[in-house]
N, C-alpha and C positions, 0 to 999 in steps of 0.2 A: 432777883428779877428775871423773868423768863427772857431767853434770847430772842431778839427781833432780827429779821433778815432784811437787809438793804441791798440795793444795786443788783436786783435780780433780772432786770429787763434784758441786758446784753446776753445773759445765759439763755433766756427764754427764746430770744430771736436769733441766736447764733445759727450759722449755716447748718452745722451738724444736728442741732436740735430740730430745726425746721425740716430737714431731710428725713430724720427719723420719724417725726410727726406725720409726714407725708406717707412714709412706708406703712406706719401703723394704721392710718386712715384707709389705705388702699387694700388692706387685707380683706379678702372675700368680696371686693367690689371692683376688681380690675376691668371688668367689661361693662360697668354701668356707665350711662351717658355722662353723668356728672364727673366721674373720674377721668374718662377719656377726654372730655373737654378741657379739664384742668391740666392733664398730662401733655397736651399739645404744646403748651408754652410753660411747662412746669417750673423751670428755673426763674423765669420772669415773674410768674404768678407767686412763687414763694418769696421772692425778693420784695414784691409789692406788699404782700401780706405782712411780712416781717416789719417793713417800714411803717405800715399803718399801726401795728401793735406797739412799736417803739414810741411813736409820736403822739399817740392818743387819737388818731384818726379812725381807728378800727370801729366798725359798727357791725353788730351781729345781724345776719340775715334772718328772715322769717322761717320758723321751723315748719315742717310738715307734721301734722298731728294725726294719729290714728289710734283706735282702741284695740286692745287685746284682752283675752280672758285667761288669766294665768295665776291662780284659778278664778280670781275675781276680776271684775272690769277695771282696767287701768288705761289711762290715756298716755300714750308715748309721744314725746316730742323729738322728731328726727331733724337735726340741723342740716343745712346745706353742707356739701363736701368741704368747701373752703373753711367753714366755721369749725368743722370737726378737726381739721388740721390745727387751727388756732388753739383749740382746747387741748389737743394732745401735746402741743408744744408747751403750753402753760403748765399742764399737769406733770410733765416730765420733771419740772423744776420744783413745783410747790407740793406735789404729792408726798415726797419723802419728808418734807418739813412738817406737814400735818400728820403724817403717819407716826412720826416720832412722839406726837402728843397723845396717841391712843394707848390704852393699856392692853396687855397681852391677851385678855379674854374677850376682846371684840374681834370678830372673824370675817366680816363682810368686806369685800373689795380691798383686800390687803395682800401684798406679796407673802407667800408662804402660809397663808391662812385659808379661808374658804369653807364651804359646807362640810367637806369630808374631815378636815382638821377639827372643825367644831364638834362633829359627832364623835370623833375619836377621843377628844379631850373630855367631853361630857361623860362618855362611857367609862373612861379611866377613873374619873372622880367618883362615879357611882360604885365602881369596884372598890375604890379606896375606902369608901364610907359604908360598905355593905355589911360590916359586923353588927350594925345597929340599924333600926328603921330610919328611912330617909323620906322627907317630904319635899315636894317640888312646887315652887311658885312659878307660874308661866303667865307672862303678860305680853301684849303688844299694843302699839299706839294706833289710835284711830286716824286714818287718812294721813299717815306720817309725813310724806313729802309735801302734801298740800297744806299742812298745818305749821310748817317751820316758819318762825318769825324772822324775817331778814334783818331787822335792826339788831336783834340779839345775836344772830349769826355773825353779822359784821363786827360786833364787839370781839367775838372769838377770833375772827380772821385778823383783826388789827392787833391782837396780842402777839402775833407771830410775824407779821409782815409790816414793815414801815416804808418799803419802796413805793413812792408815789405813782410811778409809771405802772408798776405791777398792780397796785390797788385800782388804778384807773382801768386797766385791762380787765380785771375781775368784775369791776362795776359794769363794764360794757356787756359782760356775759350774764351777770347776776346783779341787777340793780339793788340798791340798798333798801329801798322802801318796799313795803308790801308783805304779803304772806305767801309762802309756798315756793317749792323748787320744782322745775320740770323734770319728769321722769325720763331718763334716756340719755342724759349728758354726763360726761366725765366729771365736770365741775360739780354737778348735783350729787354724784356718788361720794365724792370726797367730803363735801361740806355737810351732807346729811349724816355721815359717819362722825364728823367732828361735833355736830350739834348734840347728838345723843351721848357723846363722850362725857358730857356734864353729868349724866346719870351714872355712867361707869365710875367716875371718880367719887361720886356720892356713895355708891355701893361699897367700894373698896376702901376709900380713905376715911369717910365719915362714919359709915355703919360698920366697917371692919369685916365685911363679908369676904370669904375666901373662895367660895364655890359659886360663882356667877358666870354667865355666858351671854353674850349679845351677838346677834346677827342682824345688823341694821336696826329694825324697829322691834324685833323679837327678843325678849329677855327671859332667861331662866335662872332661878336661884335655888340652890339646894340647902336644906336646913334640917335640923333634928326634930322640929315640932311645927305644927300648923300655926300655933300661937305666935311663935317667933316670926314665921314668914308673913303672917298678917301684919305684924309691926313693920316689917321690911316693905311690904306692899304699900301700906299707908304712907310711909316716909318717901318712897320714890314717886308715888302718885302726887303727893303734895309738892315736891320739888319740881316735877315735870309740869304741873299745872301753873304754879306760881312763877317759876323762872323761865320756862320754855314755852308756855302756852299749849302744852300737849295734854291729851287725855287718853286713857286706856280704852280700846275698843272692847276688849274682853280680858278676863284674868281668871285663873283657877289655882287652887292649892289642893294637891292630892298626893297619895303615897307613890313613891317611886316604883313600887311593885306593879303599878298599873302601866308602866312605861311612860317615857317622856317624849312628847311630840315636839320635835325641833329639827330644823333644816331639812325637812322632807322625810325624816325617819321617825319611827317609834323605837326608843332606845331603852334597853335594860342593861343591867350590869353584865348579863350573860350573853346577850345577843342583840341584834338590830334588825328591824323589819321596815319595809317601805310603808309609808302612811297609806291608809285605806283609800283616801281620795285620789292619791297618785296612781294607785293600782287600777282604780275604777276608770280614770281618764285614759290610762294606757290601754286598757281592754277595749274601750270604745274606739280609740284611734286605730288600733291594730285591726279590729273587726271591720271598720269602715274602709281602711286602705286595702285590705284583702278582698273585700266585696267589690271594690271598684277596680281591682287589678292594678292599683297604683303602687307598684313595687319600688319605684324610685323614691317616692316620699316615705314609704314604709321603711326602706333601708336607712334613710337619713334620720327618721325619728328613732328607730331602734338603736342606731349607733350612739345617740345621745342618751336615750333613756336607760339602756342596759348598762352603760357606763356608770350611771348613777345607781342603778340597782345592784351592781356588782359589789358595792361597798356595804350591802346588807346581806343577811342570810336569806338568799333568794333562790336556792336550788328548786324547791318545790313550786315556787311561783313560776319560774321559767318553764317547768314541765307543764303546769296548768295552762300556760299561754302557748304551748307547742313551740317553744323556742329552745335553741341550743344555749347551754350555759356559757360556752366559750365565746362565741361571736354574737349571740343574741338573735340570730336570724332563724327564720322558720326551718324546722327540720323536714327532712325528706326531700 
């Protein structure tokens, strides 16, 4: 029987945990009004928040919602400063518990993983299999966060946690009934990963697939034939629909020789390139910032984007954008 964790609340609300949660929440927000207001009586505020979390009196505040295009329309829920502290405190304790339930080939929102590790691992397996033709199954789920069934998710949560106070705290952040998780919270990231972990185990343990990769709702499977991968697709699609209430938004099976679109790159056994849509968006932003003379925002954007680009074979791209390969900033 899987181990269940009890008596977690004291760890979640311990002084050291709350102080670290406060520090993490404050990163990049030290001059915001919400942080400055909380800081004025930070010790008392942390003590009161911890007390509410321990006793079941904690009630989450209303989030601020806004839309972004990244690259498609997404609605982001930004919690009040105080509630982000509560989530950081909770996640410091429960994140390692649920991370241990995930298989090594899922890469989103995990220590030591991430997009670059996913791309490196996929490319290494393409090289390993390159003696014979390889086909690639690529899928992703439609409106993934909005489609997660909370009753099913809560069954997964309760297979690992039996501490009633902790379950009550999670319930205050993520009610048991309904469908969907808000995008933008730490709790959502953890439990969205856990939800799709059901598909991971089906791929590896039931179907015996060795070369699969998942980054949140994006799944790639390598195989020797399109016929085999069609069977894999049918199996995971049925499991996702019947057990998790999910459906694919799109899927494809094609030769690996065409490159694998995954985690922002087009990946071959021999090289990696940035995805075309990423390059197109970058060109538009760079052109707009330069035209407006907004070099502060240009510098901030390039610092992030060229860091991502540096993991691909991007020398020629940098030259075409009139950027230095080293720092990514405009030449001359």
